[in-house]
N, CA and C atoms as an extended XYZ file, in Angstrom:
219
Properties=species:S:1:pos:R:3:atomname:S:1:resname:S:1:resid:I:1 pbc="F F F"
N       -22.473      -30.285       62.051 N   UNK     1
C       -22.022      -31.643       62.227 CA  UNK     1
C       -22.266      -32.042       63.683 C   UNK     1
N       -22.813      -33.222       63.863 N   UNK     2
C       -23.118      -33.708       65.209 CA  UNK     2
C       -21.890      -34.387       65.808 C   UNK     2
N       -21.720      -34.292       67.137 N   UNK     3
C       -20.612      -35.004       67.784 CA  UNK     3
C       -20.809      -36.519       67.692 C   UNK     3
N       -19.696      -37.245       67.588 N   UNK     4
C       -19.782      -38.708       67.556 CA  UNK     4
C       -19.654      -39.308       68.952 C   UNK     4
N       -19.112      -38.516       69.884 N   UNK     5
C       -18.937      -38.985       71.263 CA  UNK     5
C       -18.740      -37.769       72.155 C   UNK     5
N       -18.645      -38.050       73.466 N   UNK     6
C       -18.453      -37.000       74.470 CA  UNK     6
C       -17.272      -37.377       75.346 C   UNK     6
N       -16.533      -36.367       75.823 N   UNK     7
C       -15.320      -36.575       76.618 CA  UNK     7
C       -15.417      -35.783       77.912 C   UNK     7
N       -15.114      -36.451       79.028 N   UNK     8
C       -15.086      -35.795       80.342 CA  UNK     8
C       -13.629      -35.637       80.748 C   UNK     8
N       -13.064      -34.415       80.658 N   UNK     9
C       -11.654      -34.218       80.982 CA  UNK     9
C       -11.326      -34.411       82.463 C   UNK     9
N       -12.333      -34.378       83.340 N   UNK    10
C       -12.053      -34.546       84.768 CA  UNK    10
C       -11.680      -35.979       85.117 C   UNK    10
N       -12.200      -36.958       84.351 N   UNK    11
C       -11.836      -38.350       84.648 CA  UNK    11
C       -11.348      -39.112       83.410 C   UNK    11
N       -11.280      -38.427       82.255 N   UNK    12
C       -10.737      -39.044       81.050 CA  UNK    12
C       -11.661      -40.037       80.359 C   UNK    12
N       -12.934      -40.053       80.724 N   UNK    13
C       -13.870      -41.013       80.143 CA  UNK    13
C       -14.469      -40.481       78.838 C   UNK    13
N       -14.741      -41.417       77.909 N   UNK    14
C       -15.379      -41.097       76.633 CA  UNK    14
C       -16.590      -41.993       76.473 C   UNK    14
N       -17.683      -41.423       75.961 N   UNK    15
C       -18.902      -42.198       75.741 CA  UNK    15
C       -19.687      -41.587       74.585 C   UNK    15
N       -20.475      -42.413       73.912 N   UNK    16
C       -21.353      -41.903       72.869 CA  UNK    16
C       -22.638      -41.320       73.463 C   UNK    16
N       -22.840      -41.513       74.749 N   UNK    17
C       -24.013      -40.990       75.456 CA  UNK    17
C       -23.604      -39.770       76.278 C   UNK    17
N       -24.155      -38.603       75.947 N   UNK    18
C       -23.788      -37.375       76.664 CA  UNK    18
C       -24.132      -37.458       78.150 C   UNK    18
N       -25.156      -38.231       78.503 N   UNK    19
C       -25.584      -38.356       79.896 CA  UNK    19
C       -25.096      -39.658       80.532 C   UNK    19
N       -23.950      -40.137       80.094 N   UNK    20
C       -23.405      -41.401       80.585 CA  UNK    20
C       -23.114      -41.338       82.085 C   UNK    20
N       -23.378      -42.427       82.806 N   UNK    21
C       -23.041      -42.463       84.236 CA  UNK    21
C       -21.523      -42.517       84.462 C   UNK    21
N       -20.748      -42.730       83.413 N   UNK    22
C       -19.287      -42.747       83.542 CA  UNK    22
C       -18.714      -41.358       83.791 C   UNK    22
N       -19.469      -40.332       83.432 N   UNK    23
C       -18.978      -38.964       83.567 CA  UNK    23
C       -19.125      -38.466       84.996 C   UNK    23
N       -18.203      -37.591       85.386 N   UNK    24
C       -18.214      -36.992       86.712 CA  UNK    24
C       -19.435      -36.076       86.850 C   UNK    24
N       -20.187      -36.203       87.937 N   UNK    25
C       -21.333      -35.309       88.137 CA  UNK    25
C       -20.878      -33.851       88.127 C   UNK    25
N       -21.620      -33.028       87.433 N   UNK    26
C       -21.338      -31.595       87.300 CA  UNK    26
C       -20.019      -31.303       86.583 C   UNK    26
N       -19.433      -32.315       85.967 N   UNK    27
C       -18.197      -32.101       85.212 CA  UNK    27
C       -18.492      -31.515       83.844 C   UNK    27
N       -17.479      -30.909       83.256 N   UNK    28
C       -17.631      -30.359       81.908 CA  UNK    28
C       -17.456      -31.489       80.894 C   UNK    28
N       -18.435      -31.677       80.033 N   UNK    29
C       -18.394      -32.717       79.016 CA  UNK    29
C       -18.192      -32.042       77.667 C   UNK    29
N       -17.180      -32.477       76.918 N   UNK    30
C       -16.834      -31.860       75.643 CA  UNK    30
C       -17.239      -32.750       74.473 C   UNK    30
N       -17.779      -32.164       73.410 N   UNK    31
C       -18.150      -32.959       72.236 CA  UNK    31
C       -16.921      -33.339       71.418 C   UNK    31
N       -16.950      -34.522       70.816 N   UNK    32
C       -15.875      -34.985       69.930 CA  UNK    32
C       -16.454      -35.161       68.529 C   UNK    32
N       -15.716      -34.720       67.541 N   UNK    33
C       -16.173      -34.772       66.151 CA  UNK    33
C       -15.199      -35.587       65.308 C   UNK    33
N       -15.703      -36.095       64.189 N   UNK    34
C       -14.827      -36.778       63.246 CA  UNK    34
C       -14.125      -35.740       62.391 C   UNK    34
N       -12.968      -36.116       61.861 N   UNK    35
C       -12.259      -35.233       60.955 CA  UNK    35
C       -12.757      -35.510       59.541 C   UNK    35
N       -13.162      -34.462       58.868 N   UNK    36
C       -13.676      -34.627       57.512 CA  UNK    36
C       -12.532      -34.817       56.530 C   UNK    36
N       -12.801      -35.568       55.486 N   UNK    37
C       -11.840      -35.756       54.418 CA  UNK    37
C       -11.955      -34.579       53.459 C   UNK    37
N       -10.779      -34.032       53.067 N   UNK    38
C       -10.765      -32.911       52.142 CA  UNK    38
C       -11.292      -33.357       50.794 C   UNK    38
N       -12.158      -32.570       50.214 N   UNK    39
C       -12.721      -32.879       48.913 CA  UNK    39
C       -12.215      -31.852       47.913 C   UNK    39
N       -11.444      -32.294       46.951 N   UNK    40
C       -10.889      -31.401       45.935 CA  UNK    40
C       -11.857      -31.196       44.785 C   UNK    40
N       -11.421      -30.426       43.797 N   UNK    41
C       -12.235      -30.163       42.631 CA  UNK    41
C       -12.050      -31.267       41.593 C   UNK    41
N       -13.112      -31.538       40.853 N   UNK    42
C       -13.014      -32.496       39.750 CA  UNK    42
C       -12.387      -31.786       38.552 C   UNK    42
N       -11.968      -32.569       37.583 N   UNK    43
C       -11.397      -32.004       36.366 CA  UNK    43
C       -12.407      -31.089       35.674 C   UNK    43
N       -13.662      -31.510       35.666 N   UNK    44
C       -14.717      -30.707       35.046 CA  UNK    44
C       -14.923      -29.384       35.789 C   UNK    44
N       -14.884      -29.422       37.109 N   UNK    45
C       -15.052      -28.191       37.890 CA  UNK    45
C       -13.890      -27.225       37.640 C   UNK    45
N       -12.677      -27.748       37.595 N   UNK    46
C       -11.518      -26.894       37.305 CA  UNK    46
C       -11.647      -26.252       35.928 C   UNK    46
N       -12.077      -27.048       34.953 N   UNK    47
C       -12.236      -26.542       33.601 CA  UNK    47
C       -13.318      -25.459       33.544 C   UNK    47
N       -14.440      -25.713       34.215 N   UNK    48
C       -15.547      -24.748       34.248 CA  UNK    48
C       -15.097      -23.425       34.855 C   UNK    48
N       -14.357      -23.484       35.943 N   UNK    49
C       -13.882      -22.263       36.607 CA  UNK    49
C       -12.899      -21.517       35.718 C   UNK    49
N       -11.992      -22.240       35.079 N   UNK    50
C       -10.998      -21.566       34.243 CA  UNK    50
C       -11.648      -20.918       33.018 C   UNK    50
N       -12.682      -21.540       32.446 N   UNK    51
C       -13.378      -20.943       31.298 CA  UNK    51
C       -14.125      -19.674       31.700 C   UNK    51
N       -14.694      -19.688       32.888 N   UNK    52
C       -15.474      -18.544       33.356 CA  UNK    52
C       -14.598      -17.362       33.766 C   UNK    52
N       -13.297      -17.588       33.973 N   UNK    53
C       -12.416      -16.539       34.495 CA  UNK    53
C       -11.152      -16.397       33.651 C   UNK    53
N       -11.268      -16.375       32.349 N   UNK    54
C       -10.113      -16.346       31.455 CA  UNK    54
C        -9.132      -15.195       31.695 C   UNK    54
N        -9.589      -13.966       31.870 N   UNK    55
C        -8.658      -12.845       31.793 CA  UNK    55
C        -7.592      -12.759       32.892 C   UNK    55
N        -7.916      -13.102       34.116 N   UNK    56
C        -6.991      -12.817       35.215 CA  UNK    56
C        -6.726      -14.059       36.058 C   UNK    56
N        -5.453      -14.345       36.263 N   UNK    57
C        -5.058      -15.498       37.074 CA  UNK    57
C        -5.550      -15.342       38.513 C   UNK    57
N        -5.490      -14.135       39.040 N   UNK    58
C        -5.943      -13.902       40.421 CA  UNK    58
C        -7.434      -14.223       40.560 C   UNK    58
N        -8.210      -13.887       39.551 N   UNK    59
C        -9.642      -14.197       39.581 CA  UNK    59
C        -9.874      -15.703       39.552 C   UNK    59
N        -9.066      -16.399       38.751 N   UNK    60
C        -9.178      -17.861       38.677 CA  UNK    60
C        -8.861      -18.475       40.035 C   UNK    60
N        -7.801      -18.006       40.666 N   UNK    61
C        -7.425      -18.529       41.982 CA  UNK    61
C        -8.527      -18.253       43.002 C   UNK    61
N        -9.105      -17.077       42.974 N   UNK    62
C       -10.184      -16.740       43.912 CA  UNK    62
C       -11.403      -17.624       43.669 C   UNK    62
N       -11.707      -17.888       42.407 N   UNK    63
C       -12.849      -18.737       42.082 CA  UNK    63
C       -12.600      -20.167       42.557 C   UNK    63
N       -11.379      -20.675       42.389 N   UNK    64
C       -11.046      -22.014       42.885 CA  UNK    64
C       -11.194      -22.078       44.403 C   UNK    64
N       -10.662      -21.063       45.070 N   UNK    65
C       -10.760      -21.046       46.532 CA  UNK    65
C       -12.222      -21.008       46.995 C   UNK    65
N       -13.053      -20.231       46.326 N   UNK    66
C       -14.464      -20.148       46.692 CA  UNK    66
C       -15.154      -21.495       46.502 C   UNK    66
N       -14.838      -22.186       45.416 N   UNK    67
C       -15.453      -23.491       45.161 CA  UNK    67
C       -15.010      -24.510       46.212 C   UNK    67
N       -13.732      -24.491       46.590 N   UNK    68
C       -13.247      -25.423       47.610 CA  UNK    68
C       -13.892      -25.130       48.974 C   UNK    68
N       -14.048      -23.868       49.312 N   UNK    69
C       -14.721      -23.516       50.564 CA  UNK    69
C       -16.156      -24.022       50.556 C   UNK    69
N       -16.832      -23.874       49.406 N   UNK    70
C       -18.205      -24.351       49.270 CA  UNK    70
C       -18.295      -25.866       49.477 C   UNK    70
N       -17.340      -26.596       48.930 N   UNK    71
C       -17.377      -28.063       49.017 CA  UNK    71
C       -16.979      -28.584       50.392 C   UNK    71
N       -16.209      -27.811       51.160 N   UNK    72
C       -15.645      -28.326       52.406 CA  UNK    72
C       -16.170      -27.647       53.666 C   UNK    72
N       -17.247      -26.880       53.537 N   UNK    73
C       -17.843      -26.289       54.747 CA  UNK    73
C       -19.304      -26.647       54.821 C   UNK    73
């Protein structure tokens, strides 16, 4: 994910340009990112996972967690 802006903690300035003249020379510039919205599973995805993992509840939970990690990383 690309930064949406840059922050210079030495003077508190924020800019969308990493090389902005607003930043302190030789100062540390930190990237700023947007917060992603959590994406849950659809009803169909939940059903598919539960059908594939009938025997054990722990396996179903692990499969759900793996699918959520896949969708949100």
